[in-house]
PyMOL Python script that loads the backbone (N, CA, C, O; Angstrom):
from pymol import cmd

cmd.read_pdbstr("""\
ATOM      1  N   MET A   1      -5.455  -3.704  11.952  1.00  0.00           N
ATOM      2  CA  MET A   1      -4.916  -4.461  10.833  1.00  0.00           C
ATOM      3  C   MET A   1      -3.387  -4.420  10.904  1.00  0.00           C
ATOM      4  O   MET A   1      -2.802  -3.370  11.171  1.00  0.00           O
ATOM      5  N   GLU A   2      -2.759  -5.539  10.669  1.00  0.00           N
ATOM      6  CA  GLU A   2      -1.299  -5.655  10.746  1.00  0.00           C
ATOM      7  C   GLU A   2      -0.692  -5.524   9.355  1.00  0.00           C
ATOM      8  O   GLU A   2      -0.967  -6.337   8.472  1.00  0.00           O
ATOM      9  N   PHE A   3       0.134  -4.502   9.161  1.00  0.00           N
ATOM     10  CA  PHE A   3       0.795  -4.270   7.880  1.00  0.00           C
ATOM     11  C   PHE A   3       2.258  -4.661   7.980  1.00  0.00           C
ATOM     12  O   PHE A   3       2.896  -4.431   9.007  1.00  0.00           O
ATOM     13  N   GLN A   4       2.796  -5.253   6.917  1.00  0.00           N
ATOM     14  CA  GLN A   4       4.199  -5.635   6.864  1.00  0.00           C
ATOM     15  C   GLN A   4       4.799  -5.161   5.543  1.00  0.00           C
ATOM     16  O   GLN A   4       4.088  -4.932   4.565  1.00  0.00           O
ATOM     17  N   ILE A   5       6.117  -5.020   5.537  1.00  0.00           N
ATOM     18  CA  ILE A   5       6.812  -4.640   4.310  1.00  0.00           C
ATOM     19  C   ILE A   5       6.604  -5.740   3.278  1.00  0.00           C
ATOM     20  O   ILE A   5       6.734  -6.926   3.581  1.00  0.00           O
ATOM     21  N   GLY A   6       6.282  -5.334   2.061  1.00  0.00           N
ATOM     22  CA  GLY A   6       6.057  -6.282   0.975  1.00  0.00           C
ATOM     23  C   GLY A   6       4.596  -6.600   0.733  1.00  0.00           C
ATOM     24  O   GLY A   6       4.257  -7.181  -0.298  1.00  0.00           O
ATOM     25  N   ASP A   7       3.710  -6.228   1.673  1.00  0.00           N
ATOM     26  CA  ASP A   7       2.273  -6.455   1.489  1.00  0.00           C
ATOM     27  C   ASP A   7       1.739  -5.566   0.368  1.00  0.00           C
ATOM     28  O   ASP A   7       2.282  -4.495   0.095  1.00  0.00           O
ATOM     29  N   ILE A   8       0.677  -6.024  -0.270  1.00  0.00           N
ATOM     30  CA  ILE A   8       0.005  -5.256  -1.310  1.00  0.00           C
ATOM     31  C   ILE A   8      -1.330  -4.788  -0.737  1.00  0.00           C
ATOM     32  O   ILE A   8      -2.141  -5.604  -0.299  1.00  0.00           O
ATOM     33  N   VAL A   9      -1.559  -3.470  -0.739  1.00  0.00           N
ATOM     34  CA  VAL A   9      -2.821  -2.929  -0.258  1.00  0.00           C
ATOM     35  C   VAL A   9      -3.604  -2.338  -1.423  1.00  0.00           C
ATOM     36  O   VAL A   9      -3.036  -1.734  -2.333  1.00  0.00           O
ATOM     37  N   LYS A  10      -4.913  -2.523  -1.374  1.00  0.00           N
ATOM     38  CA  LYS A  10      -5.794  -1.925  -2.368  1.00  0.00           C
ATOM     39  C   LYS A  10      -6.456  -0.740  -1.688  1.00  0.00           C
ATOM     40  O   LYS A  10      -7.115  -0.896  -0.660  1.00  0.00           O
ATOM     41  N   LEU A  11      -6.281   0.447  -2.261  1.00  0.00           N
ATOM     42  CA  LEU A  11      -6.828   1.660  -1.667  1.00  0.00           C
ATOM     43  C   LEU A  11      -8.122   2.074  -2.357  1.00  0.00           C
ATOM     44  O   LEU A  11      -8.430   1.638  -3.466  1.00  0.00           O
ATOM     45  N   LYS A  12      -8.859   2.921  -1.668  1.00  0.00           N
ATOM     46  CA  LYS A  12     -10.173   3.375  -2.117  1.00  0.00           C
ATOM     47  C   LYS A  12     -10.116   4.064  -3.484  1.00  0.00           C
ATOM     48  O   LYS A  12     -10.871   3.713  -4.390  1.00  0.00           O
ATOM     49  N   LYS A  13      -9.228   5.036  -3.628  1.00  0.00           N
ATOM     50  CA  LYS A  13      -9.127   5.787  -4.878  1.00  0.00           C
ATOM     51  C   LYS A  13      -7.940   5.296  -5.705  1.00  0.00           C
ATOM     52  O   LYS A  13      -6.872   5.034  -5.153  1.00  0.00           O
ATOM     53  N   PRO A  14      -8.114   5.169  -7.020  1.00  0.00           N
ATOM     54  CA  PRO A  14      -6.988   4.733  -7.855  1.00  0.00           C
ATOM     55  C   PRO A  14      -5.981   5.861  -8.090  1.00  0.00           C
ATOM     56  O   PRO A  14      -6.319   7.041  -8.004  1.00  0.00           O
ATOM     57  N   HIS A  15      -4.760   5.482  -8.382  1.00  0.00           N
ATOM     58  CA  HIS A  15      -3.705   6.413  -8.776  1.00  0.00           C
ATOM     59  C   HIS A  15      -4.032   6.910 -10.188  1.00  0.00           C
ATOM     60  O   HIS A  15      -4.717   6.202 -10.925  1.00  0.00           O
ATOM     61  N   PRO A  16      -3.578   8.079 -10.587  1.00  0.00           N
ATOM     62  CA  PRO A  16      -3.875   8.561 -11.947  1.00  0.00           C
ATOM     63  C   PRO A  16      -3.460   7.599 -13.071  1.00  0.00           C
ATOM     64  O   PRO A  16      -3.990   7.692 -14.178  1.00  0.00           O
ATOM     65  N   CYS A  17      -2.527   6.684 -12.808  1.00  0.00           N
ATOM     66  CA  CYS A  17      -2.127   5.716 -13.837  1.00  0.00           C
ATOM     67  C   CYS A  17      -3.190   4.630 -14.020  1.00  0.00           C
ATOM     68  O   CYS A  17      -3.150   3.887 -15.001  1.00  0.00           O
ATOM     69  N   GLY A  18      -4.154   4.530 -13.073  1.00  0.00           N
ATOM     70  CA  GLY A  18      -5.231   3.555 -13.178  1.00  0.00           C
ATOM     71  C   GLY A  18      -5.162   2.426 -12.166  1.00  0.00           C
ATOM     72  O   GLY A  18      -6.148   1.720 -11.958  1.00  0.00           O
ATOM     73  N   SER A  19      -4.015   2.247 -11.538  1.00  0.00           N
ATOM     74  CA  SER A  19      -3.853   1.165 -10.564  1.00  0.00           C
ATOM     75  C   SER A  19      -4.316   1.618  -9.175  1.00  0.00           C
ATOM     76  O   SER A  19      -4.085   2.762  -8.785  1.00  0.00           O
ATOM     77  N   SER A  20      -4.965   0.724  -8.435  1.00  0.00           N
ATOM     78  CA  SER A  20      -5.360   1.055  -7.065  1.00  0.00           C
ATOM     79  C   SER A  20      -4.625   0.156  -6.059  1.00  0.00           C
ATOM     80  O   SER A  20      -4.968   0.129  -4.877  1.00  0.00           O
ATOM     81  N   GLU A  21      -3.615  -0.576  -6.540  1.00  0.00           N
ATOM     82  CA  GLU A  21      -2.822  -1.442  -5.662  1.00  0.00           C
ATOM     83  C   GLU A  21      -1.449  -0.825  -5.419  1.00  0.00           C
ATOM     84  O   GLU A  21      -0.811  -0.295  -6.328  1.00  0.00           O
ATOM     85  N   TRP A  22      -1.014  -0.911  -4.160  1.00  0.00           N
ATOM     86  CA  TRP A  22       0.251  -0.325  -3.733  1.00  0.00           C
ATOM     87  C   TRP A  22       1.034  -1.349  -2.918  1.00  0.00           C
ATOM     88  O   TRP A  22       0.452  -2.099  -2.135  1.00  0.00           O
ATOM     89  N   GLU A  23       2.352  -1.379  -3.102  1.00  0.00           N
ATOM     90  CA  GLU A  23       3.231  -2.237  -2.304  1.00  0.00           C
ATOM     91  C   GLU A  23       3.800  -1.409  -1.160  1.00  0.00           C
ATOM     92  O   GLU A  23       4.255  -0.285  -1.368  1.00  0.00           O
ATOM     93  N   ILE A  24       3.773  -1.963   0.044  1.00  0.00           N
ATOM     94  CA  ILE A  24       4.325  -1.271   1.212  1.00  0.00           C
ATOM     95  C   ILE A  24       5.831  -1.499   1.236  1.00  0.00           C
ATOM     96  O   ILE A  24       6.291  -2.641   1.259  1.00  0.00           O
ATOM     97  N   THR A  25       6.604  -0.403   1.230  1.00  0.00           N
ATOM     98  CA  THR A  25       8.065  -0.518   1.271  1.00  0.00           C
ATOM     99  C   THR A  25       8.647   0.001   2.583  1.00  0.00           C
ATOM    100  O   THR A  25       9.824  -0.222   2.866  1.00  0.00           O
ATOM    101  N   ARG A  26       7.830   0.696   3.393  1.00  0.00           N
ATOM    102  CA  ARG A  26       8.272   1.175   4.705  1.00  0.00           C
ATOM    103  C   ARG A  26       7.056   1.246   5.614  1.00  0.00           C
ATOM    104  O   ARG A  26       5.986   1.694   5.203  1.00  0.00           O
ATOM    105  N   VAL A  27       7.230   0.797   6.863  1.00  0.00           N
ATOM    106  CA  VAL A  27       6.141   0.806   7.838  1.00  0.00           C
ATOM    107  C   VAL A  27       6.588   1.592   9.061  1.00  0.00           C
ATOM    108  O   VAL A  27       7.729   1.463   9.507  1.00  0.00           O
ATOM    109  N   GLY A  28       5.698   2.397   9.595  1.00  0.00           N
ATOM    110  CA  GLY A  28       5.973   3.187  10.796  1.00  0.00           C
ATOM    111  C   GLY A  28       4.823   4.149  10.995  1.00  0.00           C
ATOM    112  O   GLY A  28       3.677   3.817  10.694  1.00  0.00           O
ATOM    113  N   MET A  29       5.114   5.338  11.499  1.00  0.00           N
ATOM    114  CA  MET A  29       4.074   6.360  11.614  1.00  0.00           C
ATOM    115  C   MET A  29       3.629   6.806  10.225  1.00  0.00           C
ATOM    116  O   MET A  29       2.473   7.175  10.021  1.00  0.00           O
ATOM    117  N   ASP A  30       4.549   6.768   9.280  1.00  0.00           N
ATOM    118  CA  ASP A  30       4.254   7.025   7.869  1.00  0.00           C
ATOM    119  C   ASP A  30       4.528   5.752   7.095  1.00  0.00           C
ATOM    120  O   ASP A  30       5.415   4.977   7.452  1.00  0.00           O
ATOM    121  N   PHE A  31       3.772   5.537   6.045  1.00  0.00           N
ATOM    122  CA  PHE A  31       4.013   4.405   5.143  1.00  0.00           C
ATOM    123  C   PHE A  31       4.612   4.928   3.859  1.00  0.00           C
ATOM    124  O   PHE A  31       4.228   5.990   3.367  1.00  0.00           O
ATOM    125  N   LYS A  32       5.561   4.173   3.315  1.00  0.00           N
ATOM    126  CA  LYS A  32       6.074   4.470   1.983  1.00  0.00           C
ATOM    127  C   LYS A  32       5.448   3.431   1.065  1.00  0.00           C
ATOM    128  O   LYS A  32       5.617   2.228   1.265  1.00  0.00           O
ATOM    129  N   LEU A  33       4.720   3.908   0.053  1.00  0.00           N
ATOM    130  CA  LEU A  33       4.005   3.028  -0.852  1.00  0.00           C
ATOM    131  C   LEU A  33       4.530   3.178  -2.268  1.00  0.00           C
ATOM    132  O   LEU A  33       4.876   4.275  -2.705  1.00  0.00           O
ATOM    133  N   LYS A  34       4.584   2.054  -2.981  1.00  0.00           N
ATOM    134  CA  LYS A  34       5.024   2.040  -4.374  1.00  0.00           C
ATOM    135  C   LYS A  34       3.842   1.590  -5.225  1.00  0.00           C
ATOM    136  O   LYS A  34       3.278   0.520  -4.994  1.00  0.00           O
ATOM    137  N   CYS A  35       3.469   2.399  -6.202  1.00  0.00           N
ATOM    138  CA  CYS A  35       2.355   2.075  -7.091  1.00  0.00           C
ATOM    139  C   CYS A  35       2.712   0.838  -7.910  1.00  0.00           C
ATOM    140  O   CYS A  35       3.796   0.762  -8.489  1.00  0.00           O
ATOM    141  N   MET A  36       1.791  -0.132  -7.958  1.00  0.00           N
ATOM    142  CA  MET A  36       2.034  -1.366  -8.705  1.00  0.00           C
ATOM    143  C   MET A  36       1.881  -1.149 -10.210  1.00  0.00           C
ATOM    144  O   MET A  36       2.295  -1.995 -11.002  1.00  0.00           O
ATOM    145  N   GLY A  37       1.292  -0.027 -10.608  1.00  0.00           N
ATOM    146  CA  GLY A  37       1.112   0.267 -12.027  1.00  0.00           C
ATOM    147  C   GLY A  37       2.323   0.953 -12.642  1.00  0.00           C
ATOM    148  O   GLY A  37       2.883   0.469 -13.625  1.00  0.00           O
ATOM    149  N   CYS A  38       2.729   2.091 -12.056  1.00  0.00           N
ATOM    150  CA  CYS A  38       3.786   2.901 -12.673  1.00  0.00           C
ATOM    151  C   CYS A  38       5.069   2.980 -11.854  1.00  0.00           C
ATOM    152  O   CYS A  38       6.085   3.467 -12.350  1.00  0.00           O
ATOM    153  N   GLY A  39       5.039   2.503 -10.590  1.00  0.00           N
ATOM    154  CA  GLY A  39       6.249   2.519  -9.760  1.00  0.00           C
ATOM    155  C   GLY A  39       6.469   3.802  -8.986  1.00  0.00           C
ATOM    156  O   GLY A  39       7.512   3.962  -8.353  1.00  0.00           O
ATOM    157  N   HIS A  40       5.510   4.725  -9.018  1.00  0.00           N
ATOM    158  CA  HIS A  40       5.618   5.987  -8.294  1.00  0.00           C
ATOM    159  C   HIS A  40       5.663   5.729  -6.792  1.00  0.00           C
ATOM    160  O   HIS A  40       4.905   4.900  -6.289  1.00  0.00           O
ATOM    161  N   LEU A  41       6.545   6.430  -6.062  1.00  0.00           N
ATOM    162  CA  LEU A  41       6.687   6.275  -4.613  1.00  0.00           C
ATOM    163  C   LEU A  41       6.054   7.456  -3.894  1.00  0.00           C
ATOM    164  O   LEU A  41       6.252   8.607  -4.284  1.00  0.00           O
ATOM    165  N   ILE A  42       5.290   7.168  -2.838  1.00  0.00           N
ATOM    166  CA  ILE A  42       4.695   8.224  -2.023  1.00  0.00           C
ATOM    167  C   ILE A  42       4.855   7.876  -0.550  1.00  0.00           C
ATOM    168  O   ILE A  42       4.993   6.708  -0.185  1.00  0.00           O
ATOM    169  N   MET A  43       4.835   8.902   0.287  1.00  0.00           N
ATOM    170  CA  MET A  43       4.822   8.726   1.739  1.00  0.00           C
ATOM    171  C   MET A  43       3.469   9.243   2.233  1.00  0.00           C
ATOM    172  O   MET A  43       3.082  10.369   1.921  1.00  0.00           O
ATOM    173  N   VAL A  44       2.757   8.426   2.999  1.00  0.00           N
ATOM    174  CA  VAL A  44       1.454   8.821   3.533  1.00  0.00           C
ATOM    175  C   VAL A  44       1.378   8.422   5.009  1.00  0.00           C
ATOM    176  O   VAL A  44       1.997   7.441   5.421  1.00  0.00           O
ATOM    177  N   PRO A  45       0.623   9.181   5.797  1.00  0.00           N
ATOM    178  CA  PRO A  45       0.461   8.831   7.213  1.00  0.00           C
ATOM    179  C   PRO A  45      -0.257   7.491   7.391  1.00  0.00           C
ATOM    180  O   PRO A  45      -1.122   7.136   6.590  1.00  0.00           O
ATOM    181  N   ARG A  46       0.099   6.759   8.429  1.00  0.00           N
ATOM    182  CA  ARG A  46      -0.500   5.462   8.737  1.00  0.00           C
ATOM    183  C   ARG A  46      -2.030   5.573   8.828  1.00  0.00           C
ATOM    184  O   ARG A  46      -2.751   4.716   8.317  1.00  0.00           O
ATOM    185  N   LYS A  47      -2.505   6.614   9.468  1.00  0.00           N
ATOM    186  CA  LYS A  47      -3.939   6.801   9.666  1.00  0.00           C
ATOM    187  C   LYS A  47      -4.690   6.845   8.336  1.00  0.00           C
ATOM    188  O   LYS A  47      -5.784   6.293   8.221  1.00  0.00           O
ATOM    189  N   LEU A  48      -4.106   7.498   7.337  1.00  0.00           N
ATOM    190  CA  LEU A  48      -4.733   7.611   6.015  1.00  0.00           C
ATOM    191  C   LEU A  48      -4.799   6.253   5.319  1.00  0.00           C
ATOM    192  O   LEU A  48      -5.802   5.936   4.680  1.00  0.00           O
ATOM    193  N   VAL A  49      -3.746   5.454   5.435  1.00  0.00           N
ATOM    194  CA  VAL A  49      -3.734   4.123   4.822  1.00  0.00           C
ATOM    195  C   VAL A  49      -4.768   3.224   5.499  1.00  0.00           C
ATOM    196  O   VAL A  49      -5.510   2.513   4.821  1.00  0.00           O
ATOM    197  N   GLU A  50      -4.818   3.251   6.836  1.00  0.00           N
ATOM    198  CA  GLU A  50      -5.787   2.428   7.560  1.00  0.00           C
ATOM    199  C   GLU A  50      -7.220   2.806   7.209  1.00  0.00           C
ATOM    200  O   GLU A  50      -8.084   1.936   7.110  1.00  0.00           O
ATOM    201  N   LYS A  51      -7.474   4.083   7.022  1.00  0.00           N
ATOM    202  CA  LYS A  51      -8.814   4.571   6.704  1.00  0.00           C
ATOM    203  C   LYS A  51      -9.246   4.184   5.288  1.00  0.00           C
ATOM    204  O   LYS A  51     -10.403   3.824   5.068  1.00  0.00           O
ATOM    205  N   ASN A  52      -8.320   4.257   4.327  1.00  0.00           N
ATOM    206  CA  ASN A  52      -8.670   4.059   2.913  1.00  0.00           C
ATOM    207  C   ASN A  52      -8.364   2.662   2.378  1.00  0.00           C
ATOM    208  O   ASN A  52      -8.559   2.407   1.189  1.00  0.00           O
ATOM    209  N   CYS A  53      -7.893   1.761   3.221  1.00  0.00           N
ATOM    210  CA  CYS A  53      -7.555   0.407   2.789  1.00  0.00           C
ATOM    211  C   CYS A  53      -8.820  -0.392   2.490  1.00  0.00           C
ATOM    212  O   CYS A  53      -9.723  -0.453   3.325  1.00  0.00           O
ATOM    213  N   ARG A  54      -8.895  -1.004   1.314  1.00  0.00           N
ATOM    214  CA  ARG A  54     -10.047  -1.808   0.910  1.00  0.00           C
ATOM    215  C   ARG A  54      -9.695  -3.289   0.769  1.00  0.00           C
ATOM    216  O   ARG A  54     -10.567  -4.119   0.507  1.00  0.00           O
ATOM    217  N   GLY A  55      -8.418  -3.613   0.943  1.00  0.00           N
ATOM    218  CA  GLY A  55      -7.996  -5.002   0.853  1.00  0.00           C
ATOM    219  C   GLY A  55      -6.507  -5.116   1.120  1.00  0.00           C
ATOM    220  O   GLY A  55      -5.750  -4.172   0.896  1.00  0.00           O
ATOM    221  N   LEU A  56      -6.096  -6.280   1.600  1.00  0.00           N
ATOM    222  CA  LEU A  56      -4.693  -6.530   1.907  1.00  0.00           C
ATOM    223  C   LEU A  56      -4.369  -7.946   1.473  1.00  0.00           C
ATOM    224  O   LEU A  56      -5.106  -8.884   1.778  1.00  0.00           O
ATOM    225  N   ARG A  57      -3.260  -8.097   0.756  1.00  0.00           N
ATOM    226  CA  ARG A  57      -2.822  -9.449   0.404  1.00  0.00           C
ATOM    227  C   ARG A  57      -1.316  -9.539   0.569  1.00  0.00           C
ATOM    228  O   ARG A  57      -0.575  -8.580   0.352  1.00  0.00           O
ATOM    229  N   ARG A  58      -0.901 -10.723   0.960  1.00  0.00           N
ATOM    230  CA  ARG A  58       0.525 -10.970   1.151  1.00  0.00           C
ATOM    231  C   ARG A  58       1.054 -11.722  -0.071  1.00  0.00           C
ATOM    232  O   ARG A  58       0.360 -12.577  -0.620  1.00  0.00           O
ATOM    233  N   PRO A  59       2.273 -11.410  -0.497  1.00  0.00           N
ATOM    234  CA  PRO A  59       2.863 -12.128  -1.641  1.00  0.00           C
ATOM    235  C   PRO A  59       3.009 -13.618  -1.339  1.00  0.00           C
ATOM    236  O   PRO A  59       3.074 -14.015  -0.176  1.00  0.00           O
ATOM    237  N   GLU A  60       3.059 -14.425  -2.368  1.00  0.00           N
ATOM    238  CA  GLU A  60       3.216 -15.877  -2.233  1.00  0.00           C
ATOM    239  C   GLU A  60       4.461 -16.200  -1.427  1.00  0.00           C
ATOM    240  O   GLU A  60       5.499 -15.563  -1.606  1.00  0.00           O
ATOM    241  N   GLY A  61       4.368 -17.179  -0.545  1.00  0.00           N
ATOM    242  CA  GLY A  61       5.517 -17.641   0.221  1.00  0.00           C
ATOM    243  C   GLY A  61       5.871 -16.794   1.417  1.00  0.00           C
ATOM    244  O   GLY A  61       6.892 -17.032   2.061  1.00  0.00           O
ATOM    245  N   LYS A  62       5.048 -15.806   1.730  1.00  0.00           N
ATOM    246  CA  LYS A  62       5.320 -14.958   2.875  1.00  0.00           C
ATOM    247  C   LYS A  62       4.234 -15.178   3.921  1.00  0.00           C
ATOM    248  O   LYS A  62       3.051 -15.231   3.587  1.00  0.00           O
ATOM    249  N   ASP A  63       4.630 -15.306   5.190  1.00  0.00           N
ATOM    250  CA  ASP A  63       3.654 -15.574   6.266  1.00  0.00           C
ATOM    251  C   ASP A  63       2.958 -14.308   6.694  1.00  0.00           C
ATOM    252  O   ASP A  63       2.108 -14.342   7.584  1.00  0.00           O
TER     253      ASP A  63
END
""", "prot")
cmd.dss("prot")
cmd.show_as("cartoon", "prot")
cmd.util.cbc("prot")
cmd.orient("prot")
């Protein structure tokens, strides 16, 4: 799966705020994700994101 900065990923488990959607703000061996509910930032390994990803959508106007 090809991930890009600005993509929205839906993960398996929700964040404690209730949102399960995260915006990708950094791509590499680690991903930096921003919670779409509360804005909390986390760094997680690429392997964990690929394993727990349940959906991917690109923002409007982005290829």
